[in-house]
Chimera marker file (.cmm) of the C-alpha trace (Angstrom):
<marker_set name="trace">
<marker id="1" x="-184.877" y="57.350" z="20.245" r="1" g="1" b="0" radius="0.5"/>
<marker id="2" x="-183.242" y="58.898" z="17.180" r="1" g="1" b="0" radius="0.5"/>
<marker id="3" x="-180.641" y="61.661" z="17.375" r="1" g="1" b="0" radius="0.5"/>
<marker id="4" x="-179.457" y="63.404" z="14.234" r="1" g="1" b="0" radius="0.5"/>
<marker id="5" x="-177.126" y="66.306" z="13.817" r="1" g="1" b="0" radius="0.5"/>
<marker id="6" x="-174.004" y="67.918" z="12.496" r="1" g="1" b="0" radius="0.5"/>
<marker id="7" x="-170.734" y="68.623" z="14.327" r="1" g="1" b="0" radius="0.5"/>
<marker id="8" x="-168.257" y="70.958" z="12.875" r="1" g="1" b="0" radius="0.5"/>
<marker id="9" x="-164.755" y="71.795" z="14.074" r="1" g="1" b="0" radius="0.5"/>
<marker id="10" x="-162.490" y="74.191" z="12.164" r="1" g="1" b="0" radius="0.5"/>
<marker id="11" x="-159.072" y="75.474" z="13.322" r="1" g="1" b="0" radius="0.5"/>
<marker id="12" x="-156.882" y="78.190" z="11.813" r="1" g="1" b="0" radius="0.5"/>
<marker id="13" x="-153.349" y="78.765" z="13.092" r="1" g="1" b="0" radius="0.5"/>
<marker id="14" x="-151.773" y="82.155" z="12.457" r="1" g="1" b="0" radius="0.5"/>
<marker id="15" x="-148.588" y="84.086" z="13.219" r="1" g="1" b="0" radius="0.5"/>
<marker id="16" x="-148.979" y="87.777" z="13.837" r="1" g="1" b="0" radius="0.5"/>
<marker id="17" x="-146.201" y="89.910" z="12.357" r="1" g="1" b="0" radius="0.5"/>
<marker id="18" x="-144.279" y="86.863" z="11.101" r="1" g="1" b="0" radius="0.5"/>
<marker id="19" x="-144.493" y="85.202" z="14.508" r="1" g="1" b="0" radius="0.5"/>
<marker id="20" x="-142.693" y="88.170" z="16.166" r="1" g="1" b="0" radius="0.5"/>
<marker id="21" x="-145.479" y="88.447" z="18.763" r="1" g="1" b="0" radius="0.5"/>
<marker id="22" x="-146.463" y="84.864" z="19.014" r="1" g="1" b="0" radius="0.5"/>
<marker id="23" x="-148.825" y="82.291" z="17.499" r="1" g="1" b="0" radius="0.5"/>
<marker id="24" x="-152.546" y="82.134" z="17.686" r="1" g="1" b="0" radius="0.5"/>
<marker id="25" x="-154.772" y="79.156" z="17.056" r="1" g="1" b="0" radius="0.5"/>
<marker id="26" x="-158.434" y="80.147" z="16.312" r="1" g="1" b="0" radius="0.5"/>
<marker id="27" x="-160.926" y="77.276" z="16.763" r="1" g="1" b="0" radius="0.5"/>
<marker id="28" x="-164.651" y="77.159" z="15.981" r="1" g="1" b="0" radius="0.5"/>
<marker id="29" x="-166.661" y="74.080" z="17.158" r="1" g="1" b="0" radius="0.5"/>
<marker id="30" x="-170.423" y="73.838" z="16.842" r="1" g="1" b="0" radius="0.5"/>
<marker id="31" x="-173.151" y="71.401" z="16.733" r="1" g="1" b="0" radius="0.5"/>
<marker id="32" x="-176.767" y="71.171" z="15.732" r="1" g="1" b="0" radius="0.5"/>
<marker id="33" x="-178.782" y="68.244" z="16.916" r="1" g="1" b="0" radius="0.5"/>
<marker id="34" x="-182.392" y="67.100" z="16.855" r="1" g="1" b="0" radius="0.5"/>
<marker id="35" x="-183.759" y="64.316" z="19.069" r="1" g="1" b="0" radius="0.5"/>
<marker id="36" x="-186.859" y="62.260" z="18.135" r="1" g="1" b="0" radius="0.5"/>
<marker id="37" x="-188.507" y="59.927" z="20.641" r="1" g="1" b="0" radius="0.5"/>
<marker id="38" x="-189.655" y="57.136" z="18.273" r="1" g="1" b="0" radius="0.5"/>
<marker id="39" x="-191.864" y="55.200" z="20.673" r="1" g="1" b="0" radius="0.5"/>
<marker id="40" x="-192.615" y="54.985" z="24.354" r="1" g="1" b="0" radius="0.5"/>
<marker id="41" x="-195.121" y="53.583" z="26.651" r="1" g="1" b="0" radius="0.5"/>
<marker id="42" x="-197.766" y="56.147" z="27.724" r="1" g="1" b="0" radius="0.5"/>
<marker id="43" x="-198.274" y="54.148" z="30.969" r="1" g="1" b="0" radius="0.5"/>
<marker id="44" x="-194.538" y="54.225" z="31.933" r="1" g="1" b="0" radius="0.5"/>
<marker id="45" x="-193.119" y="57.380" z="30.322" r="1" g="1" b="0" radius="0.5"/>
<marker id="46" x="-196.055" y="59.467" z="29.321" r="1" g="1" b="0" radius="0.5"/>
<marker id="47" x="-196.256" y="62.360" z="26.941" r="1" g="1" b="0" radius="0.5"/>
<marker id="48" x="-194.676" y="64.743" z="29.345" r="1" g="1" b="0" radius="0.5"/>
<marker id="49" x="-191.380" y="62.781" z="29.833" r="1" g="1" b="0" radius="0.5"/>
<marker id="50" x="-191.161" y="62.098" z="26.055" r="1" g="1" b="0" radius="0.5"/>
<marker id="51" x="-191.439" y="65.883" z="25.319" r="1" g="1" b="0" radius="0.5"/>
<marker id="52" x="-188.942" y="66.741" z="28.213" r="1" g="1" b="0" radius="0.5"/>
<marker id="53" x="-186.335" y="64.326" z="26.765" r="1" g="1" b="0" radius="0.5"/>
<marker id="54" x="-186.622" y="65.897" z="23.296" r="1" g="1" b="0" radius="0.5"/>
<marker id="55" x="-186.657" y="69.609" z="24.501" r="1" g="1" b="0" radius="0.5"/>
<marker id="56" x="-184.283" y="69.947" z="27.395" r="1" g="1" b="0" radius="0.5"/>
<marker id="57" x="-181.029" y="70.284" z="25.394" r="1" g="1" b="0" radius="0.5"/>
<marker id="58" x="-180.537" y="73.238" z="23.036" r="1" g="1" b="0" radius="0.5"/>
<marker id="59" x="-180.709" y="72.451" z="19.393" r="1" g="1" b="0" radius="0.5"/>
<marker id="60" x="-177.623" y="74.582" z="18.540" r="1" g="1" b="0" radius="0.5"/>
<marker id="61" x="-174.370" y="75.510" z="20.420" r="1" g="1" b="0" radius="0.5"/>
<marker id="62" x="-170.996" y="76.670" z="19.379" r="1" g="1" b="0" radius="0.5"/>
<marker id="63" x="-167.579" y="77.565" z="20.989" r="1" g="1" b="0" radius="0.5"/>
<marker id="64" x="-165.231" y="80.037" z="19.444" r="1" g="1" b="0" radius="0.5"/>
<marker id="65" x="-161.747" y="80.210" z="20.974" r="1" g="1" b="0" radius="0.5"/>
<marker id="66" x="-158.492" y="82.024" z="20.508" r="1" g="1" b="0" radius="0.5"/>
<marker id="67" x="-155.372" y="80.555" z="22.118" r="1" g="1" b="0" radius="0.5"/>
<marker id="68" x="-152.379" y="82.921" z="21.772" r="1" g="1" b="0" radius="0.5"/>
<marker id="69" x="-148.925" y="82.033" z="22.931" r="1" g="1" b="0" radius="0.5"/>
<marker id="70" x="-145.925" y="84.350" z="23.170" r="1" g="1" b="0" radius="0.5"/>
<marker id="71" x="-142.908" y="82.715" z="24.724" r="1" g="1" b="0" radius="0.5"/>
<marker id="72" x="-143.670" y="82.287" z="28.424" r="1" g="1" b="0" radius="0.5"/>
<marker id="73" x="-147.104" y="84.078" z="28.171" r="1" g="1" b="0" radius="0.5"/>
<marker id="74" x="-150.401" y="82.521" z="27.079" r="1" g="1" b="0" radius="0.5"/>
<marker id="75" x="-153.749" y="84.125" z="26.658" r="1" g="1" b="0" radius="0.5"/>
<marker id="76" x="-156.859" y="81.978" z="26.107" r="1" g="1" b="0" radius="0.5"/>
<marker id="77" x="-160.343" y="83.495" z="25.315" r="1" g="1" b="0" radius="0.5"/>
<marker id="78" x="-163.432" y="81.388" z="24.687" r="1" g="1" b="0" radius="0.5"/>
<marker id="79" x="-166.909" y="82.456" z="23.739" r="1" g="1" b="0" radius="0.5"/>
<marker id="80" x="-169.644" y="79.807" z="24.199" r="1" g="1" b="0" radius="0.5"/>
<marker id="81" x="-173.098" y="80.245" z="22.820" r="1" g="1" b="0" radius="0.5"/>
<marker id="82" x="-176.152" y="78.109" z="23.780" r="1" g="1" b="0" radius="0.5"/>
<marker id="83" x="-179.507" y="78.204" z="21.983" r="1" g="1" b="0" radius="0.5"/>
<marker id="84" x="-182.802" y="78.341" z="23.664" r="1" g="1" b="0" radius="0.5"/>
<marker id="85" x="-184.057" y="75.275" z="25.559" r="1" g="1" b="0" radius="0.5"/>
<marker id="86" x="-186.897" y="74.129" z="27.731" r="1" g="1" b="0" radius="0.5"/>
<marker id="87" x="-186.777" y="72.963" z="31.366" r="1" g="1" b="0" radius="0.5"/>
<marker id="88" x="-189.297" y="70.312" z="32.341" r="1" g="1" b="0" radius="0.5"/>
<marker id="89" x="-188.392" y="69.597" z="35.965" r="1" g="1" b="0" radius="0.5"/>
<marker id="90" x="-190.967" y="69.058" z="38.723" r="1" g="1" b="0" radius="0.5"/>
<marker id="91" x="-193.767" y="68.577" z="36.229" r="1" g="1" b="0" radius="0.5"/>
<marker id="92" x="-193.739" y="72.113" z="35.015" r="1" g="1" b="0" radius="0.5"/>
<marker id="93" x="-192.181" y="73.683" z="31.977" r="1" g="1" b="0" radius="0.5"/>
<marker id="94" x="-190.369" y="76.889" z="31.325" r="1" g="1" b="0" radius="0.5"/>
<marker id="95" x="-188.616" y="78.415" z="28.308" r="1" g="1" b="0" radius="0.5"/>
<marker id="96" x="-184.934" y="79.544" z="28.820" r="1" g="1" b="0" radius="0.5"/>
<marker id="97" x="-183.517" y="81.918" z="26.446" r="1" g="1" b="0" radius="0.5"/>
<marker id="98" x="-180.233" y="81.730" z="24.439" r="1" g="1" b="0" radius="0.5"/>
<marker id="99" x="-177.091" y="82.845" z="26.213" r="1" g="1" b="0" radius="0.5"/>
<marker id="100" x="-173.404" y="83.630" z="25.388" r="1" g="1" b="0" radius="0.5"/>
<marker id="101" x="-170.627" y="83.201" z="28.038" r="1" g="1" b="0" radius="0.5"/>
<marker id="102" x="-167.041" y="84.333" z="27.930" r="1" g="1" b="0" radius="0.5"/>
<marker id="103" x="-164.024" y="82.516" z="29.506" r="1" g="1" b="0" radius="0.5"/>
<marker id="104" x="-160.645" y="84.037" z="29.755" r="1" g="1" b="0" radius="0.5"/>
<marker id="105" x="-157.293" y="82.993" z="31.140" r="1" g="1" b="0" radius="0.5"/>
<marker id="106" x="-153.753" y="84.385" z="31.174" r="1" g="1" b="0" radius="0.5"/>
<marker id="107" x="-150.833" y="82.277" z="32.225" r="1" g="1" b="0" radius="0.5"/>
<marker id="108" x="-147.044" y="82.617" z="32.572" r="1" g="1" b="0" radius="0.5"/>
<marker id="109" x="-144.493" y="79.723" z="32.444" r="1" g="1" b="0" radius="0.5"/>
<marker id="110" x="-141.539" y="80.351" z="34.701" r="1" g="1" b="0" radius="0.5"/>
<marker id="111" x="-138.152" y="79.625" z="33.018" r="1" g="1" b="0" radius="0.5"/>
<marker id="112" x="-138.340" y="76.143" z="31.555" r="1" g="1" b="0" radius="0.5"/>
<marker id="113" x="-139.102" y="74.545" z="34.878" r="1" g="1" b="0" radius="0.5"/>
<marker id="114" x="-142.657" y="73.486" z="34.212" r="1" g="1" b="0" radius="0.5"/>
<marker id="115" x="-144.061" y="75.896" z="36.737" r="1" g="1" b="0" radius="0.5"/>
<marker id="116" x="-147.076" y="77.876" z="35.455" r="1" g="1" b="0" radius="0.5"/>
<marker id="117" x="-149.124" y="80.466" z="37.137" r="1" g="1" b="0" radius="0.5"/>
<marker id="118" x="-152.564" y="81.405" z="35.739" r="1" g="1" b="0" radius="0.5"/>
<marker id="119" x="-155.391" y="83.716" z="36.476" r="1" g="1" b="0" radius="0.5"/>
<marker id="120" x="-158.776" y="83.362" z="34.814" r="1" g="1" b="0" radius="0.5"/>
<marker id="121" x="-162.512" y="83.406" z="34.738" r="1" g="1" b="0" radius="0.5"/>
<marker id="122" x="-165.217" y="80.982" z="33.464" r="1" g="1" b="0" radius="0.5"/>
<marker id="123" x="-168.387" y="82.900" z="32.589" r="1" g="1" b="0" radius="0.5"/>
<marker id="124" x="-166.537" y="86.252" z="33.157" r="1" g="1" b="0" radius="0.5"/>
<marker id="125" x="-169.717" y="88.436" z="33.034" r="1" g="1" b="0" radius="0.5"/>
<marker id="126" x="-171.548" y="86.201" z="35.594" r="1" g="1" b="0" radius="0.5"/>
<marker id="127" x="-174.359" y="85.141" z="33.210" r="1" g="1" b="0" radius="0.5"/>
<marker id="128" x="-177.226" y="83.093" z="34.488" r="1" g="1" b="0" radius="0.5"/>
<marker id="129" x="-180.068" y="81.147" z="32.703" r="1" g="1" b="0" radius="0.5"/>
<marker id="130" x="-183.476" y="82.628" z="32.330" r="1" g="1" b="0" radius="0.5"/>
<marker id="131" x="-184.969" y="83.087" z="35.836" r="1" g="1" b="0" radius="0.5"/>
<marker id="132" x="-187.652" y="80.649" z="36.850" r="1" g="1" b="0" radius="0.5"/>
<marker id="133" x="-191.024" y="82.345" z="37.197" r="1" g="1" b="0" radius="0.5"/>
<marker id="134" x="-193.506" y="79.562" z="37.497" r="1" g="1" b="0" radius="0.5"/>
<marker id="135" x="-193.722" y="76.339" z="39.381" r="1" g="1" b="0" radius="0.5"/>
<marker id="136" x="-196.140" y="73.437" z="38.976" r="1" g="1" b="0" radius="0.5"/>
<marker id="137" x="-198.603" y="75.247" z="41.193" r="1" g="1" b="0" radius="0.5"/>
<marker id="138" x="-198.501" y="78.430" z="39.204" r="1" g="1" b="0" radius="0.5"/>
<marker id="139" x="-196.538" y="80.616" z="41.709" r="1" g="1" b="0" radius="0.5"/>
<marker id="140" x="-193.090" y="82.138" z="41.221" r="1" g="1" b="0" radius="0.5"/>
<marker id="141" x="-189.973" y="80.057" z="41.825" r="1" g="1" b="0" radius="0.5"/>
<marker id="142" x="-190.314" y="76.295" z="41.440" r="1" g="1" b="0" radius="0.5"/>
<marker id="143" x="-190.051" y="75.100" z="44.985" r="1" g="1" b="0" radius="0.5"/>
<marker id="144" x="-187.592" y="77.942" z="45.710" r="1" g="1" b="0" radius="0.5"/>
<marker id="145" x="-185.540" y="77.156" z="42.641" r="1" g="1" b="0" radius="0.5"/>
<marker id="146" x="-184.450" y="80.334" z="40.925" r="1" g="1" b="0" radius="0.5"/>
<marker id="147" x="-183.064" y="78.748" z="37.666" r="1" g="1" b="0" radius="0.5"/>
<marker id="148" x="-183.721" y="75.768" z="35.488" r="1" g="1" b="0" radius="0.5"/>
<marker id="149" x="-182.574" y="72.369" z="36.700" r="1" g="1" b="0" radius="0.5"/>
<marker id="150" x="-181.079" y="71.344" z="33.428" r="1" g="1" b="0" radius="0.5"/>
<marker id="151" x="-179.276" y="74.352" z="32.066" r="1" g="1" b="0" radius="0.5"/>
<marker id="152" x="-176.536" y="73.188" z="29.712" r="1" g="1" b="0" radius="0.5"/>
<marker id="153" x="-174.168" y="75.746" z="31.265" r="1" g="1" b="0" radius="0.5"/>
<marker id="154" x="-175.185" y="75.491" z="34.934" r="1" g="1" b="0" radius="0.5"/>
<marker id="155" x="-176.779" y="78.070" z="37.174" r="1" g="1" b="0" radius="0.5"/>
<marker id="156" x="-173.923" y="79.050" z="39.349" r="1" g="1" b="0" radius="0.5"/>
<marker id="157" x="-172.775" y="82.177" z="37.500" r="1" g="1" b="0" radius="0.5"/>
<marker id="158" x="-169.140" y="83.175" z="37.138" r="1" g="1" b="0" radius="0.5"/>
<marker id="159" x="-166.137" y="81.290" z="38.506" r="1" g="1" b="0" radius="0.5"/>
<marker id="160" x="-162.856" y="83.161" z="39.026" r="1" g="1" b="0" radius="0.5"/>
<marker id="161" x="-159.513" y="81.554" z="39.863" r="1" g="1" b="0" radius="0.5"/>
<marker id="162" x="-155.836" y="81.686" z="40.503" r="1" g="1" b="0" radius="0.5"/>
<marker id="163" x="-153.890" y="78.494" z="39.558" r="1" g="1" b="0" radius="0.5"/>
<marker id="164" x="-150.377" y="77.256" z="39.973" r="1" g="1" b="0" radius="0.5"/>
<marker id="165" x="-149.207" y="73.990" z="38.495" r="1" g="1" b="0" radius="0.5"/>
<marker id="166" x="-146.022" y="72.061" z="37.856" r="1" g="1" b="0" radius="0.5"/>
<marker id="167" x="-145.347" y="69.635" z="35.100" r="1" g="1" b="0" radius="0.5"/>
<marker id="168" x="-142.509" y="67.084" z="35.239" r="1" g="1" b="0" radius="0.5"/>
<link id1="1" id2="2" r="1" g="1" b="0" radius="0.2"/>
<link id1="2" id2="3" r="1" g="1" b="0" radius="0.2"/>
<link id1="3" id2="4" r="1" g="1" b="0" radius="0.2"/>
<link id1="4" id2="5" r="1" g="1" b="0" radius="0.2"/>
<link id1="5" id2="6" r="1" g="1" b="0" radius="0.2"/>
<link id1="6" id2="7" r="1" g="1" b="0" radius="0.2"/>
<link id1="7" id2="8" r="1" g="1" b="0" radius="0.2"/>
<link id1="8" id2="9" r="1" g="1" b="0" radius="0.2"/>
<link id1="9" id2="10" r="1" g="1" b="0" radius="0.2"/>
<link id1="10" id2="11" r="1" g="1" b="0" radius="0.2"/>
<link id1="11" id2="12" r="1" g="1" b="0" radius="0.2"/>
<link id1="12" id2="13" r="1" g="1" b="0" radius="0.2"/>
<link id1="13" id2="14" r="1" g="1" b="0" radius="0.2"/>
<link id1="14" id2="15" r="1" g="1" b="0" radius="0.2"/>
<link id1="15" id2="16" r="1" g="1" b="0" radius="0.2"/>
<link id1="16" id2="17" r="1" g="1" b="0" radius="0.2"/>
<link id1="17" id2="18" r="1" g="1" b="0" radius="0.2"/>
<link id1="18" id2="19" r="1" g="1" b="0" radius="0.2"/>
<link id1="19" id2="20" r="1" g="1" b="0" radius="0.2"/>
<link id1="20" id2="21" r="1" g="1" b="0" radius="0.2"/>
<link id1="21" id2="22" r="1" g="1" b="0" radius="0.2"/>
<link id1="22" id2="23" r="1" g="1" b="0" radius="0.2"/>
<link id1="23" id2="24" r="1" g="1" b="0" radius="0.2"/>
<link id1="24" id2="25" r="1" g="1" b="0" radius="0.2"/>
<link id1="25" id2="26" r="1" g="1" b="0" radius="0.2"/>
<link id1="26" id2="27" r="1" g="1" b="0" radius="0.2"/>
<link id1="27" id2="28" r="1" g="1" b="0" radius="0.2"/>
<link id1="28" id2="29" r="1" g="1" b="0" radius="0.2"/>
<link id1="29" id2="30" r="1" g="1" b="0" radius="0.2"/>
<link id1="30" id2="31" r="1" g="1" b="0" radius="0.2"/>
<link id1="31" id2="32" r="1" g="1" b="0" radius="0.2"/>
<link id1="32" id2="33" r="1" g="1" b="0" radius="0.2"/>
<link id1="33" id2="34" r="1" g="1" b="0" radius="0.2"/>
<link id1="34" id2="35" r="1" g="1" b="0" radius="0.2"/>
<link id1="35" id2="36" r="1" g="1" b="0" radius="0.2"/>
<link id1="36" id2="37" r="1" g="1" b="0" radius="0.2"/>
<link id1="37" id2="38" r="1" g="1" b="0" radius="0.2"/>
<link id1="38" id2="39" r="1" g="1" b="0" radius="0.2"/>
<link id1="39" id2="40" r="1" g="1" b="0" radius="0.2"/>
<link id1="40" id2="41" r="1" g="1" b="0" radius="0.2"/>
<link id1="41" id2="42" r="1" g="1" b="0" radius="0.2"/>
<link id1="42" id2="43" r="1" g="1" b="0" radius="0.2"/>
<link id1="43" id2="44" r="1" g="1" b="0" radius="0.2"/>
<link id1="44" id2="45" r="1" g="1" b="0" radius="0.2"/>
<link id1="45" id2="46" r="1" g="1" b="0" radius="0.2"/>
<link id1="46" id2="47" r="1" g="1" b="0" radius="0.2"/>
<link id1="47" id2="48" r="1" g="1" b="0" radius="0.2"/>
<link id1="48" id2="49" r="1" g="1" b="0" radius="0.2"/>
<link id1="49" id2="50" r="1" g="1" b="0" radius="0.2"/>
<link id1="50" id2="51" r="1" g="1" b="0" radius="0.2"/>
<link id1="51" id2="52" r="1" g="1" b="0" radius="0.2"/>
<link id1="52" id2="53" r="1" g="1" b="0" radius="0.2"/>
<link id1="53" id2="54" r="1" g="1" b="0" radius="0.2"/>
<link id1="54" id2="55" r="1" g="1" b="0" radius="0.2"/>
<link id1="55" id2="56" r="1" g="1" b="0" radius="0.2"/>
<link id1="56" id2="57" r="1" g="1" b="0" radius="0.2"/>
<link id1="57" id2="58" r="1" g="1" b="0" radius="0.2"/>
<link id1="58" id2="59" r="1" g="1" b="0" radius="0.2"/>
<link id1="59" id2="60" r="1" g="1" b="0" radius="0.2"/>
<link id1="60" id2="61" r="1" g="1" b="0" radius="0.2"/>
<link id1="61" id2="62" r="1" g="1" b="0" radius="0.2"/>
<link id1="62" id2="63" r="1" g="1" b="0" radius="0.2"/>
<link id1="63" id2="64" r="1" g="1" b="0" radius="0.2"/>
<link id1="64" id2="65" r="1" g="1" b="0" radius="0.2"/>
<link id1="65" id2="66" r="1" g="1" b="0" radius="0.2"/>
<link id1="66" id2="67" r="1" g="1" b="0" radius="0.2"/>
<link id1="67" id2="68" r="1" g="1" b="0" radius="0.2"/>
<link id1="68" id2="69" r="1" g="1" b="0" radius="0.2"/>
<link id1="69" id2="70" r="1" g="1" b="0" radius="0.2"/>
<link id1="70" id2="71" r="1" g="1" b="0" radius="0.2"/>
<link id1="71" id2="72" r="1" g="1" b="0" radius="0.2"/>
<link id1="72" id2="73" r="1" g="1" b="0" radius="0.2"/>
<link id1="73" id2="74" r="1" g="1" b="0" radius="0.2"/>
<link id1="74" id2="75" r="1" g="1" b="0" radius="0.2"/>
<link id1="75" id2="76" r="1" g="1" b="0" radius="0.2"/>
<link id1="76" id2="77" r="1" g="1" b="0" radius="0.2"/>
<link id1="77" id2="78" r="1" g="1" b="0" radius="0.2"/>
<link id1="78" id2="79" r="1" g="1" b="0" radius="0.2"/>
<link id1="79" id2="80" r="1" g="1" b="0" radius="0.2"/>
<link id1="80" id2="81" r="1" g="1" b="0" radius="0.2"/>
<link id1="81" id2="82" r="1" g="1" b="0" radius="0.2"/>
<link id1="82" id2="83" r="1" g="1" b="0" radius="0.2"/>
<link id1="83" id2="84" r="1" g="1" b="0" radius="0.2"/>
<link id1="84" id2="85" r="1" g="1" b="0" radius="0.2"/>
<link id1="85" id2="86" r="1" g="1" b="0" radius="0.2"/>
<link id1="86" id2="87" r="1" g="1" b="0" radius="0.2"/>
<link id1="87" id2="88" r="1" g="1" b="0" radius="0.2"/>
<link id1="88" id2="89" r="1" g="1" b="0" radius="0.2"/>
<link id1="89" id2="90" r="1" g="1" b="0" radius="0.2"/>
<link id1="90" id2="91" r="1" g="1" b="0" radius="0.2"/>
<link id1="91" id2="92" r="1" g="1" b="0" radius="0.2"/>
<link id1="92" id2="93" r="1" g="1" b="0" radius="0.2"/>
<link id1="93" id2="94" r="1" g="1" b="0" radius="0.2"/>
<link id1="94" id2="95" r="1" g="1" b="0" radius="0.2"/>
<link id1="95" id2="96" r="1" g="1" b="0" radius="0.2"/>
<link id1="96" id2="97" r="1" g="1" b="0" radius="0.2"/>
<link id1="97" id2="98" r="1" g="1" b="0" radius="0.2"/>
<link id1="98" id2="99" r="1" g="1" b="0" radius="0.2"/>
<link id1="99" id2="100" r="1" g="1" b="0" radius="0.2"/>
<link id1="100" id2="101" r="1" g="1" b="0" radius="0.2"/>
<link id1="101" id2="102" r="1" g="1" b="0" radius="0.2"/>
<link id1="102" id2="103" r="1" g="1" b="0" radius="0.2"/>
<link id1="103" id2="104" r="1" g="1" b="0" radius="0.2"/>
<link id1="104" id2="105" r="1" g="1" b="0" radius="0.2"/>
<link id1="105" id2="106" r="1" g="1" b="0" radius="0.2"/>
<link id1="106" id2="107" r="1" g="1" b="0" radius="0.2"/>
<link id1="107" id2="108" r="1" g="1" b="0" radius="0.2"/>
<link id1="108" id2="109" r="1" g="1" b="0" radius="0.2"/>
<link id1="109" id2="110" r="1" g="1" b="0" radius="0.2"/>
<link id1="110" id2="111" r="1" g="1" b="0" radius="0.2"/>
<link id1="111" id2="112" r="1" g="1" b="0" radius="0.2"/>
<link id1="112" id2="113" r="1" g="1" b="0" radius="0.2"/>
<link id1="113" id2="114" r="1" g="1" b="0" radius="0.2"/>
<link id1="114" id2="115" r="1" g="1" b="0" radius="0.2"/>
<link id1="115" id2="116" r="1" g="1" b="0" radius="0.2"/>
<link id1="116" id2="117" r="1" g="1" b="0" radius="0.2"/>
<link id1="117" id2="118" r="1" g="1" b="0" radius="0.2"/>
<link id1="118" id2="119" r="1" g="1" b="0" radius="0.2"/>
<link id1="119" id2="120" r="1" g="1" b="0" radius="0.2"/>
<link id1="120" id2="121" r="1" g="1" b="0" radius="0.2"/>
<link id1="121" id2="122" r="1" g="1" b="0" radius="0.2"/>
<link id1="122" id2="123" r="1" g="1" b="0" radius="0.2"/>
<link id1="123" id2="124" r="1" g="1" b="0" radius="0.2"/>
<link id1="124" id2="125" r="1" g="1" b="0" radius="0.2"/>
<link id1="125" id2="126" r="1" g="1" b="0" radius="0.2"/>
<link id1="126" id2="127" r="1" g="1" b="0" radius="0.2"/>
<link id1="127" id2="128" r="1" g="1" b="0" radius="0.2"/>
<link id1="128" id2="129" r="1" g="1" b="0" radius="0.2"/>
<link id1="129" id2="130" r="1" g="1" b="0" radius="0.2"/>
<link id1="130" id2="131" r="1" g="1" b="0" radius="0.2"/>
<link id1="131" id2="132" r="1" g="1" b="0" radius="0.2"/>
<link id1="132" id2="133" r="1" g="1" b="0" radius="0.2"/>
<link id1="133" id2="134" r="1" g="1" b="0" radius="0.2"/>
<link id1="134" id2="135" r="1" g="1" b="0" radius="0.2"/>
<link id1="135" id2="136" r="1" g="1" b="0" radius="0.2"/>
<link id1="136" id2="137" r="1" g="1" b="0" radius="0.2"/>
<link id1="137" id2="138" r="1" g="1" b="0" radius="0.2"/>
<link id1="138" id2="139" r="1" g="1" b="0" radius="0.2"/>
<link id1="139" id2="140" r="1" g="1" b="0" radius="0.2"/>
<link id1="140" id2="141" r="1" g="1" b="0" radius="0.2"/>
<link id1="141" id2="142" r="1" g="1" b="0" radius="0.2"/>
<link id1="142" id2="143" r="1" g="1" b="0" radius="0.2"/>
<link id1="143" id2="144" r="1" g="1" b="0" radius="0.2"/>
<link id1="144" id2="145" r="1" g="1" b="0" radius="0.2"/>
<link id1="145" id2="146" r="1" g="1" b="0" radius="0.2"/>
<link id1="146" id2="147" r="1" g="1" b="0" radius="0.2"/>
<link id1="147" id2="148" r="1" g="1" b="0" radius="0.2"/>
<link id1="148" id2="149" r="1" g="1" b="0" radius="0.2"/>
<link id1="149" id2="150" r="1" g="1" b="0" radius="0.2"/>
<link id1="150" id2="151" r="1" g="1" b="0" radius="0.2"/>
<link id1="151" id2="152" r="1" g="1" b="0" radius="0.2"/>
<link id1="152" id2="153" r="1" g="1" b="0" radius="0.2"/>
<link id1="153" id2="154" r="1" g="1" b="0" radius="0.2"/>
<link id1="154" id2="155" r="1" g="1" b="0" radius="0.2"/>
<link id1="155" id2="156" r="1" g="1" b="0" radius="0.2"/>
<link id1="156" id2="157" r="1" g="1" b="0" radius="0.2"/>
<link id1="157" id2="158" r="1" g="1" b="0" radius="0.2"/>
<link id1="158" id2="159" r="1" g="1" b="0" radius="0.2"/>
<link id1="159" id2="160" r="1" g="1" b="0" radius="0.2"/>
<link id1="160" id2="161" r="1" g="1" b="0" radius="0.2"/>
<link id1="161" id2="162" r="1" g="1" b="0" radius="0.2"/>
<link id1="162" id2="163" r="1" g="1" b="0" radius="0.2"/>
<link id1="163" id2="164" r="1" g="1" b="0" radius="0.2"/>
<link id1="164" id2="165" r="1" g="1" b="0" radius="0.2"/>
<link id1="165" id2="166" r="1" g="1" b="0" radius="0.2"/>
<link id1="166" id2="167" r="1" g="1" b="0" radius="0.2"/>
<link id1="167" id2="168" r="1" g="1" b="0" radius="0.2"/>
</marker_set>
């Protein structure tokens, strides 16, 4: 198996209004990868599994984040993008479309005590992968599965939380 690709990470720190309203760190991280199955045994692996190995992961994905801190306050926003991919589970195949997901978190550090309270959301807009429409027998919903098995961002939708932590 041969995997080739490019990973890029760029950061840009900035101070708004001379730092009067905090500092922001912008980060862009992305990758583009291709996977080639060089050789395999048709008796053991078969063409289907070789294709599934090659096509299950998206070729392109990136994350753009902004992390802003202003004294005790912190705001983090993260936009994640995943390119199209194929799902090959249960010996059937489906095409899943590209998706963008937004994460956000706001936190407050109390005094200088190390106590932090945060509220946030991963996948804020409750985005799901392309819905499964065909199973290996040609009927909707692969064995009752609504979404692809191998989605790079899962199939559980949004996650919302409150968190308290203490550092010492």
